[in-house]
VEXTORKOL-172964 format. One record per residue (C-alpha): x, y, z. Coordinates in steps of 0.2 Angstrom, whole numbers, plus 2048, in hexadecimal, padded with zeros to 3 digits. Example, Ala and Ser with C-alpha at 12.3 -4.5 7.8 and 13.67 -1.06 7.14 Angstrom:
<pts>
PT   x   y   z
PT 83E 7EA 827
PT 844 7FB 824
</pts>
This chain:
<pts>
PT   x   y   z
PT 19D 4D4 E47
PT 197 4C3 E4E
PT 1A9 4BC E51
PT 1AE 4CB E5A
PT 19D 4C9 E65
PT 1A1 4B7 E67
PT 1B4 4B9 E6C
PT 1AE 4C7 E79
PT 1A0 4BB E82
PT 1AC 4AC E82
PT 1B9 4B8 E89
PT 1AD 4BE E96
PT 1A9 4AE E9B
PT 1B8 4A2 E9A
PT 1C3 4B1 EA1
PT 1C0 4B1 EB2
PT 1C0 49F EB1
PT 1D1 4A0 EB0
PT 1D5 4AC EBD
PT 1CD 4A2 ECD
PT 1D9 49C ED8
PT 1DE 489 ED9
PT 1D3 47F EE5
PT 1DD 475 EF2
PT 1DA 462 EEF
PT 1DB 45D F02
PT 1CF 452 F0E
PT 1D2 45C F1E
PT 1CF 456 F2F
PT 1CE 463 F38
PT 1D2 467 F4B
PT 1C5 45F F56
PT 1BF 453 F47
PT 1C1 441 F46
PT 1C1 437 F39
PT 1C1 424 F3C
PT 1C0 417 F2D
PT 1BA 405 F35
PT 1B6 3F8 F27
PT 1B1 405 F19
PT 1BB 40D F0B
PT 1C0 41F F0B
PT 1C1 423 EF8
PT 1CB 433 EF8
PT 1CD 434 EE4
PT 1E1 43A EE7
PT 1DE 446 EF3
PT 1EB 44B F01
PT 1E5 448 F13
PT 1EA 456 F1F
PT 1E9 454 F33
PT 1E6 463 F3A
PT 1EC 466 F4D
PT 1E1 460 F58
PT 1DA 454 F47
PT 1D9 440 F48
PT 1DA 435 F3A
PT 1D8 421 F40
PT 1D8 413 F33
PT 1D2 403 F3F
PT 1CD 3F9 F30
PT 1C6 3FE F20
PT 1CF 404 F10
PT 1D4 416 F0B
PT 1D5 416 EF8
PT 1DE 423 EEA
PT 1E7 42B EF9
PT 1F5 437 EF4
PT 1FD 43F F03
PT 1FA 43F F15
PT 200 44F F20
PT 1FF 44E F32
PT 200 45F F3D
PT 208 45F F4D
PT 1FB 45D F5A
PT 1F2 452 F4D
PT 1EF 440 F4D
PT 1F1 432 F42
PT 1EE 421 F46
PT 1F0 411 F3C
PT 1E9 401 F44
PT 1E6 3F5 F33
PT 1DD 3F7 F21
PT 1E3 3FC F10
PT 1EB 40D F0B
PT 1ED 40D EF7
PT 1F5 41B EEF
PT 1F0 423 EE2
PT 203 429 EDA
PT 213 41F EDA
PT 21B 425 EE9
PT 210 427 EFA
PT 218 435 F07
PT 213 439 F17
PT 217 44B F1F
PT 217 44D F31
PT 21A 45C F38
PT 222 45C F4D
PT 221 46A F58
PT 232 470 F51
PT 228 477 F42
PT 235 46F F37
PT 22B 462 F2C
PT 232 44E F28
PT 22C 447 F18
PT 22C 435 F17
PT 22C 42C F05
PT 229 41D F02
PT 225 413 EF0
PT 215 40A EEB
PT 213 3F9 EEF
</pts>
């Protein structure tokens, strides 16, 4: 009887956890927002970076550490002046979406 009760309680606790939707792993720079890195370090812990339409990501000087992908939507701005971008995967990729809506994917090997 105790085993059935324990199994029932464990199922009631862990079953909903397995049915929860996955959470996107993305640092999003929304419309009207600007993220400027100038002399500091941003550790994104292997997250993708998404620059939405109207958002700005400006790397003037500093380090972006453990970046996965970088996606810039049409109308978004990514400006690289100086600094370091260290990736967490073997390859880095950039996804650029021109006004036509057809994405352009640029893949570069890790240094």
